[in-house]
N, C-alpha and C positions, 0 to 999 in steps of 0.2 A: 675770958673770951672776945673774939671780936665778931661785932655785930655784924653779920651782911646785910641787915637790913635798913642799918645807919644809912646818914645822910651822906652822900660823899665817898659812902663805902668802894673800893676799887677791888678785886679780887685779885688783879696781878700784879698790886703791891702789898697783898695780904702775907708778912713773912711765913706765917706760920703754914703757906701751903707752897712755899718757894719750888720743895721739889717738884711740885705738879705741874711747874711752869716749865716750858722753854724759852729760852733768848738765839734769836735770829740777826744775826749782822749782816752789815754788807747789804740791806734791804734796799730796792728801788721806790723810787715815788709809788705808791699803794695806798689804797684803802685799807682799813680794819675787816671789810666782807671780803674783800680779796684775797687779804692775810689769814682768815679763817679758811678760805675756801681750800687753798693747799694742807692745809693742817687736820681738815674735818674728816678723812679717807683715815687719819690714825686712830680715830677717837673721837669722843666728844668734848668740844671746845665750851668753856665755861665761861668765857672772855678774854678777849685780845686788847692789845694796847698799842699802837705805833709813833714812834718818834721821826726824826728827820732821816737817819739812815740804820735803824735799828726797831725791833718791838718785841714783844713778849706775848706766848698763848698759853693759856690755863685751861689744862686736863684734870680730869676726873681724879684719877690716879698716878703715882710717879709712876709706875710698868707703861702708861701711856704715853706720857711727856717721853721718857728715854727712848720708847718707840719710834716717836714721831722723830727725834732729835737723830736717832739713829737713818731713819728714812732720807729727810730732810738735808743733815750735814754734806753740804760739796754739790747742791743739786742745783740748779739752773731756774731763778725766778725773775721773768722779763729782762733774759739777759745778763742776770748778774748772778755771782759766784756766791752762793749762800753760805757763812757761815753758823750752823745751831749748835746749840749745848743745852744741857737742864741748868736751868737760871740758878740752882744753887749751889754751881762751884763758882760763880761771881763772889770776890770780895777774898780777904786774908785767910791762909790755912794756917794754923797754929802746926809747929815742929812734931807734935806728936802724933799728928794726922798725916804727914809726908812721909812718915817712916812704914815701910811695909811689916807688917804682922806677919810671921807665919801661919799663925794658926786662923786667919782670916785671909789671906792675899795681901794687896795693898789697897790702902782708904781709897775708896773707889767713887768716879761720877764716869756712870755708861754713854757712852758717844762712840758713835760706829758700831757698836754691838762689840764694844770691847770695854773694859776694866783699865780706866786708867789712872794712874798715881795721880792722889791730891792736887801736889806740887803743878804738873803740868794742867790738870783742870780750872787752877786757879788762873792762871794767865791765858786759858781760854785757847791751848796750843795743844795736840796730840803730841805725843814726845816721838824725839825722834832720834833712832838707834839704829846702830849697823844689823842688832838681830834682835829679836822677840821669840820670846819663848812662850805657847801657847797650851796652857794646862787645863786639859780638861776636869780632871776632877783633882778635889783641894788636898786629897789625903795623898797626893804625887808631890807637893808644895818642895819638901827636902831634898826630894832627888832632882826635882826643875833648878831648883835655887844650884844645887852640887856641878849641875852644867851650867848655869849660869855663870858660877866663879870658874868654872876652866876656859870659858870662854873670853871672860875678862882675863884671862891670864897670857891669853892670847893676842890681845888690845884692841877688840871689838868691845862699842857699847851694848850693853846690852840689859833686856827688863823682864819681868815674868808679868804674864797676862791672865787673867780668867776671865773668859767669855761667860756669856749668859747660857743657859742650856738651851735656850730656842733658838741663838744664832748659829747660822750653818756655819760651816769653817770656810767654804769659800768665799760667803761676803766679809769673815775674819781676814782674810791673806789680802784678799783684796784691798782691805780698808788701811791695813801695814803696807801695801807696796804701794799707794798711792801717796804715803806720804814719804817715801824715798827709803823704805827700809831694804837694807840689801836681802837678807836671809829672815828663815821664820822658821823654828822646830818647834815640833809638835808632840807632846809629852803626855801618852793615856796610861793608865795602869798594867798595858801589856807591854807597853813598852818598859815601866820600870819592870817588871816580872823578868824581861827577857834583856834587858841588861841596852836598850837600843833607843835608838828616837829618830822621827820622821825630818829631814831636813828640808826645806823648799829654795831652792835660791828664786828671789824675785827679779831681779834687774835683767836686762837684756832680753832672751828666751828663757822665759819659766822653765825649771824644773824642778822634778822630786824624785828625792832617794827618800825612800820607805824602809821604816825598820831596819836601820843602819847600828852596826853595832858602837855603843858610845865612842870609842877610842878612835875609829876608824871616821866616825863623822865628825869629830872635832878636827881632825886632822884635815880632812876637806873643808871645811870651814875657813881654818887659820888656813891654810895654803889659798887658797880660792881670793880672802879677804887681801892677803900680803899682796897678791899678783894684782888685784886691784888698785892696791893703793901704789904699787911701783907704774902702771898704766899711768896714774892718775897724777905723780909726780912727772912723769916724762913729759907730760903738757905744758905746754909753756902759761906761764900765770898770766900773762898778758890774754891770751886767747880764752884762758877758763876766764879769768874777770867780766868779759866782754861777752861772753854768752849768758855769762847770768843777768847779765844788765840788758841784754839783747831787747826783751820781752819786759811788758809788764806782771808783776807777779804773779797775779789770778790765770794771765795769759800764758804765760811759761807753763803754768801747772796744766793748763788744758794738753798745749801741746807734748808735754813729756805724757800724759796718759794716752794722747792719740798714738806718739811715736812707738811706747812702749803695749800697742795692741790693748789697752783697755776699753770696754766699750764705755760709748759715749750718747750721751743723749741727743734726740735731734735739734734741739734747743742748743745743746753745748757747741752741735757741728753749724748752727747757724752763726754763734758768736765767734767761729773762730772765722768762717770764711769771708764776714763781715771787717774783721779786722785784717785779716790778710789782703782783702779788697783795698783799704786803706794803704799799706803798706806797700802793696804794689804801687800804687796812686805817686805816693812821697819816692820811692824809687824812680820811680820812673820823670819826676820833676828834678831830680839830682842829675839823672843820664842824660837827659836831652834839652833840660831847662824850663821853667815852667808853663812858659807861652806853648811852647812845642808841645809838651805834654798835655795843657788842655785840650790844644787842636789833635792829636791821636787819641784820647781817650773820648774826644766828639766823633771823631770819624767814623763815618757807617760804615757797615762789615761789606766788602764787596760782594761775596755769594749772597748777602740779602739785596743789596741796591740791584743786582744783575735778574734775581726772582723777578723786582720790582717790574724792572723792566720789560718782562716776556708778561709779567700778567697786563703791565697797561697796554700794551699791543695788542692781547687776544680781548680786554676788557672793551676797546673801541670806545672811549669816552664820548657821550651826546656833545653837540655842537656849542650847547649854553653850559658844559661843564670845562671845554678847552684854558681857558684863560687859567683856573686854578688846577687842571692838570697835566698841562701842556707840560713834560720833560725839559723839550728841547727849543731853544725861540727860533731858532735857525734849520732851515738844512743841511747846511754846512755845520753844525753842533753835531747832528747826529752822523755824519759821514765821520768825525774826530775821533766817534766811540768806537774802537776798533772792536771791542768785546759784541757790541750789538751788531756792528756789520759782519763780522765771522757770523754769527746768527741767523741775520738775513742771508747770508750765502749757503747756509745750509741744509741740504735738500729735506733733513727731517725733519726741520723748524717750520718749512716752509708746508710740507705735509701735513702739519698737524694746524697751522694757522687754516688753510684751505678746509681742511674737515670740519674746523667749528664755524667758518664765515659760509661754508659751501659756495664757494667761487675761486676763480683764478687769480692768484696774488701774484703771481712771477710776473708776467706784464707790468703790471702797477707798481712793483716795487723795481723791476728793469729800467721806469722812466728815470724814477726821480734818483734813483743812486747811476 
């Protein structure tokens, strides 16, 4: 047995406790304390380790580790989109573990509240299928596998998932949708009893078709899938390719989630806004040239400048401040500002200035202008 009191012992490297540990990838520069701070809401942290762009956090139990991985996966930390999973999925998996056992479901690791196949977990990526079949009760596994086979015969990539009982169905569907899956089928004991299923269309405008007879549901999915493939095939390959390469992978994912009306965090919106501002600047340089773009980006807002001019007149700086506050070197320069001249000829503006200074400014302005 490992001696936790031995010199040099590091709990985050203990192989016997790997299932109680999470791996966090794409970490920004941070301290161990900062890493622990984002994990503590999900359970007592026993230890942590930070490397260049990844880290590990040790929890007391596997349940707490899976809870943290589910909550933190694809969350934003210091503007970085994190990849979080149970640390036990790292490494090679034997062929026996990659096959689904009908009695136990898939050999799995929980991520995002979903039971994944060991092969996908070992790769550190969720399965990307056309359809996922969500089974609420393992007693309905055979019924779910029958539906899986029917959908595969229709040309879809399909897998059967077994969510944890304490994970809400809405969260499971959101996780599946975020991976790019097109359809989700829900199977419960009631569905098997009535030979029906519930179909969720996840792309575009989400739609739910509850308790559909199996034959009608499979026809609906197969027909919709064929139609979507035909639409994709009609899109020129170069356009599709350019669209895929348009943004970095993490940013593309955020933009697609935004386009599909998925809820984003405030930090994720900040990341998008900062990225788009940079894109705007680069596009402006391409359109008008770098020098002109820089001048345009640095040019003051005309409405703000007009407000400054009015405030400058109303505030009437002291003589000692004229050198630093004077906006016009000569009266001729004042006359050249057409918008200011229009203001000074506006009776409402003059009346407002006279009410502030309690004096007759009309004659003074007329003398100079």
